[in-house]
C-alpha positions in Angstrom: -33.4 -49.1 108.6 -35.6 -48.1 105.6 -38.2 -45.3 105.9 -40.9 -48.0 105.8 -39.3 -50.0 108.6 -39.0 -46.9 110.8 -42.6 -45.9 110.2 -43.8 -49.4 111.2 -42.4 -48.9 114.7 -44.3 -45.6 115.4 -47.4 -47.4 116.8 -45.2 -48.9 119.5 -44.0 -45.4 120.7 -45.5 -43.4 123.6 -44.9 -39.7 123.5 -45.4 -36.8 126.0 -45.5 -33.2 124.8 -44.8 -30.8 127.6 -44.8 -27.0 127.7 -46.8 -24.4 125.8 -49.9 -26.3 124.6 -51.9 -23.7 122.7 -55.0 -23.2 120.6 -55.1 -22.1 117.0 -58.3 -20.5 116.0 -58.8 -20.0 112.2 -61.5 -17.4 111.5 -62.7 -16.8 108.0 -64.1 -13.2 107.6 -66.1 -11.6 104.9 -64.7 -8.2 103.8 -68.0 -7.3 102.2 -69.6 -7.3 105.7 -67.1 -4.8 107.2 -69.7 -2.2 108.0 -68.9 0.3 110.7 -70.2 -0.1 114.2 -73.2 2.2 114.9 -71.7 3.0 118.4 -68.1 3.8 117.5 -67.9 4.0 113.7 -65.0 1.5 113.7 -65.4 -1.1 110.9 -66.1 -4.6 112.1 -64.3 -7.7 111.1 -67.2 -10.0 110.2 -66.2 -13.6 111.0 -68.5 -16.1 109.2 -66.7 -19.4 110.0 -64.3 -20.7 112.6 -62.1 -23.8 112.9 -59.9 -24.7 115.9 -56.9 -26.9 116.0 -54.2 -27.6 118.7 -51.3 -25.1 118.4 -47.6 -24.9 119.4 -47.0 -28.0 121.5 -50.5 -29.1 120.4 -49.4 -29.0 116.8 -46.6 -31.4 117.7 -49.1 -33.7 119.4 -51.4 -33.4 116.4 -48.6 -34.5 114.1 -47.6 -37.4 116.3 -51.2 -38.6 116.1 -51.3 -38.4 112.3 -48.0 -40.3 112.1 -49.5 -43.2 114.1 -47.8 -42.8 117.4 -49.3 -45.3 119.8 -50.0 -43.0 122.7 -49.8 -39.3 123.1 -50.3 -37.0 126.1 -49.9 -33.3 126.7 -48.7 -31.6 129.8 -49.1 -27.8 130.2 -51.2 -25.1 131.8 -54.4 -23.7 130.4 -56.9 -21.2 131.7 -60.4 -21.8 133.1 -61.8 -20.0 130.0 -63.5 -20.7 126.7 -60.3 -21.0 124.8 -59.2 -23.7 127.3 -62.5 -25.6 126.6 -62.0 -25.4 122.9 -58.4 -26.6 123.2 -59.5 -29.6 125.2 -62.1 -30.5 122.6 -59.6 -30.1 119.7 -57.1 -32.4 121.5 -59.8 -34.9 122.5 -61.0 -35.2 118.9 -57.5 -36.3 117.9 -57.2 -39.0 120.6 -54.7 -37.1 122.7 -54.6 -37.6 126.4 -55.7 -34.6 128.5 -55.3 -35.9 132.0 -51.9 -34.2 132.5 -53.2 -30.7 131.5 -53.3 -28.3 134.4 -56.0 -25.7 134.7 -55.1 -22.5 136.5 -57.6 -19.8 137.6 -56.7 -16.4 136.3 -54.4 -17.8 133.6 -55.2 -17.2 129.9 -55.1 -20.1 127.6 -52.4 -19.3 125.0 -54.4 -18.8 121.8 -53.5 -17.7 118.3 -56.5 -16.2 116.4 -55.8 -16.0 112.7 -58.1 -14.0 110.3 -58.5 -15.4 106.8 -60.0 -13.4 103.9 -63.0 -15.3 102.5 -62.3 -14.0 99.0 -58.6 -14.9 98.8 -58.2 -17.5 101.6 -55.1 -15.5 102.8 -54.4 -14.4 106.3 -54.2 -10.7 105.7 -55.3 -8.9 109.0 -53.3 -8.6 112.2 -53.5 -11.8 114.3 -55.2 -11.6 117.7 -53.2 -13.6 120.4 -54.2 -14.4 123.9 -51.0 -14.4 125.9 -49.6 -14.2 129.4 -47.0 -11.6 130.3 -46.7 -12.3 134.0 -44.7 -15.3 135.3 -46.5 -18.6 135.7 -47.8 -18.8 139.3 -45.8 -20.9 141.8 -48.4 -23.7 142.3 -48.9 -24.5 138.6 -45.2 -24.2 138.0 -44.4 -26.8 140.7 -47.2 -29.0 139.4 -45.8 -29.0 135.9 -42.3 -29.9 137.1 -43.7 -32.6 139.5 -46.0 -34.1 136.8 -43.2 -34.2 134.3 -40.9 -36.1 136.6 -43.7 -38.5 137.6 -44.9 -39.2 134.1 -41.4 -39.5 132.4 -41.0 -43.2 133.1 -44.1 -44.0 131.1 -43.0 -42.5 127.8 -40.4 -43.2 125.1 -40.3 -39.7 123.8 -40.6 -36.4 125.8 -40.9 -33.3 123.6 -40.6 -29.9 125.2 -42.4 -27.1 123.4 -41.0 -23.7 124.6 -42.9 -21.4 122.3 -43.6 -18.3 124.5 -42.1 -15.2 122.9 -42.2 -13.1 126.0 -39.7 -13.0 128.9 -42.5 -14.3 131.2 -45.8 -16.1 130.7 -44.5 -19.3 129.3 -44.9 -22.7 130.9 -41.3 -23.8 130.4 -39.7 -22.0 133.3 -36.3 -22.5 134.9 -37.8 -25.0 137.3 -39.4 -26.9 134.4 -36.1 -26.8 132.5 -34.4 -28.3 135.6 -36.9 -31.2 135.6 -36.3 -31.8 131.9 -32.5 -31.9 132.4 -33.0 -34.3 135.3 -35.1 -36.6 133.1 -32.5 -36.6 130.4 -29.8 -37.6 132.8 -31.8 -40.2 134.6 -33.3 -41.9 131.6 -30.6 -41.9 128.8 -32.6 -44.5 126.9 -35.5 -42.0 126.4 -35.5 -39.3 123.8 -35.8 -35.9 125.4 -36.3 -33.4 122.6 -36.4 -29.6 123.0 -37.8 -27.0 120.6 -37.3 -23.5 122.1 -37.8 -20.3 120.2 -36.0 -17.9 122.5 -34.1 -20.0 125.1 -32.4 -23.1 123.5 -29.1 -22.2 125.2 -30.7 -22.7 128.6 -31.4 -26.5 128.2 -28.9 -29.2 129.2 -28.4 -32.9 128.2 -31.3 -33.0 125.7 -31.7 -33.1 121.9 -32.0 -29.5 120.9 -33.7 -28.5 117.7 -33.8 -24.7 116.9 -34.1 -23.4 113.4 -31.3 -21.4 111.8 -32.4 -18.0 113.1 -33.1 -19.3 116.6 -29.7 -21.1 116.8 -27.8 -18.1 115.5 -29.5 -15.8 118.0 -28.8 -18.2 120.9 -25.1 -18.3 119.9 -24.8 -14.5 119.8 -26.4 -14.3 123.2 -23.9 -16.7 124.7 -20.8 -16.3 122.7 -21.2 -13.1 120.7 -20.8 -15.0 117.4 -22.5 -17.9 115.6 -20.8 -21.2 116.4 -23.2 -24.2 116.4 -20.6 -26.7 117.5 -19.9 -24.5 120.5 -23.7 -24.3 121.2 -24.0 -28.0 121.3 -21.1 -28.3 123.7 -22.6 -25.5 125.8 -25.9 -27.3 126.1 -24.1 -30.6 126.6 -26.5 -32.0 124.0 -26.0 -35.4 122.5 -27.5 -34.0 119.3 -28.1 -30.4 118.1 -30.3 -30.2 115.0 -30.4 -26.8 113.2 -33.1 -26.8 110.6 -32.7 -24.6 107.5 -36.1 -24.6 106.0 -36.4 -26.1 102.5 -32.6 -26.6 102.4 -32.6 -29.3 105.1 -31.0 -29.7 108.5 -27.5 -29.5 110.0 -26.6 -32.1 112.6 -24.0 -31.6 115.3 -23.1 -34.5 117.6 -20.1 -35.3 119.8 -18.3 -36.2 116.5 -16.0 -33.6 115.2 -17.7 -32.9 111.8 -21.3 -31.7 111.3 -23.5 -33.5 108.9 -25.9 -32.0 106.4 -29.2 -33.7 105.6 -30.9 -32.4 102.4 -34.6 -32.0 102.2 -37.0 -32.2 99.2 -36.8 -29.0 97.2 -40.2 -27.2 97.3 -40.0 -23.8 95.8 -43.6 -22.7 96.5 -44.9 -24.0 99.8 -48.5 -23.3 100.5 -48.1 -22.6 104.3 -44.9 -23.0 106.3 -46.8 -22.5 109.6 -46.0 -25.4 112.0 -43.2 -26.8 109.8 -40.8 -27.0 112.7 -43.3 -28.7 114.9 -44.0 -31.3 112.2 -40.3 -31.9 111.8 -39.9 -32.4 115.5 -42.7 -34.9 115.6 -41.4 -37.1 112.8 -37.7 -36.8 113.7 -38.1 -37.5 117.4 -40.2 -40.6 116.8 -37.6 -41.8 114.3 -34.8 -41.1 116.7 -36.5 -43.1 119.4 -36.6 -46.0 117.0 -33.2 -45.8 115.3 -30.9 -43.5 117.4 -29.6 -42.6 114.0 -29.4 -38.7 113.7 -29.3 -38.7 109.9 -32.2 -41.2 109.4 -34.2 -39.2 111.9 -33.6 -35.8 110.3 -34.5 -37.4 107.0 -37.9 -38.4 108.4 -38.4 -35.0 109.9 -37.6 -33.3 106.5 -40.0 -35.6 104.8 -42.8 -34.9 107.2 -42.2 -31.1 107.0 -42.1 -31.3 103.2 -45.7 -32.7 103.3 -47.2 -30.3 105.9 -46.0 -27.1 104.2 -48.1 -28.1 101.2 -51.3 -27.9 103.2 -53.2 -24.9 104.6 -52.7 -24.2 108.2 -50.7 -26.4 110.6 -51.0 -29.5 108.4 -50.1 -33.1 109.3 -48.6 -36.0 107.4 -49.6 -39.6 107.4 -47.2 -42.6 107.2 -48.5 -43.3 103.7 -47.7 -39.7 102.6 -44.2 -40.0 104.1 -43.6 -43.2 102.2 -44.6 -41.5 98.9 -42.5 -38.4 99.7 -39.5 -40.7 100.4 -39.5 -41.9 96.8 -38.7 -38.3 95.6 -35.1 -37.2 95.2 -33.7 -34.6 97.6 -32.2 -31.4 96.5 
């Protein structure tokens, strides 16, 4: 299938993004207004403008929406707090279903707060993150796993976003991973796609998409050496995709030889934040249409090549993907 033919099928797809659904808050501050507090003498960071967008799994959902996916829902746990309200509003504005979001008292909505200098436009102060360091409570955990199993039949693509960088505090727990594995086994016609920063080796039977560093770290934890083919076999994955930034992606399937898929060479990206999420959105939709790993990775590369040329966690439209597909790869 051509790129155009693949993109034409996206409106017929239904996608569920499950896991760490977060909020990105982009705060522009004015360094000229950094006068010290009268009470403490500590200089203030004077925020003069704020924009909020969905983050982590929400970034994946945002990219799915921009690509024209027919229906998108998110499943995760948020807090009964202001960040949770803002996240709901940001998702709703993009036409993303909220009915599977679970609200938990005492839980903090996972939020990245990024401080951008008004004069330069750069993020140059330490980020302020709202995270959870204790395990997900039992009731929300059981609800996530149950909702995931109940909702799975209604979707063509199920993307799991395991973005928490702490040992505890993420939504994708062992019980949720078990539910994901069960879905992958029970519905082989569906695309079950996992993007996990710290735990890709713990998933089974799904498409697994780590980046180069994440895949290497997973291999060392399990085998003591980097061996992607062995990692694919360990996870019993039908497809392991290891992304390598601007160079492209390496595909490992049940076939003996890995396959390299080049990306468009971009030497000076504007912002690589969310590039992996945009790759996953495009590649997973394409894989649900074609079941062709190479064609799917190509779409993922094209989408990421567009989003890294935009400030923040950018998105790509089908029209932009078509234009990008006319450029030669590196």
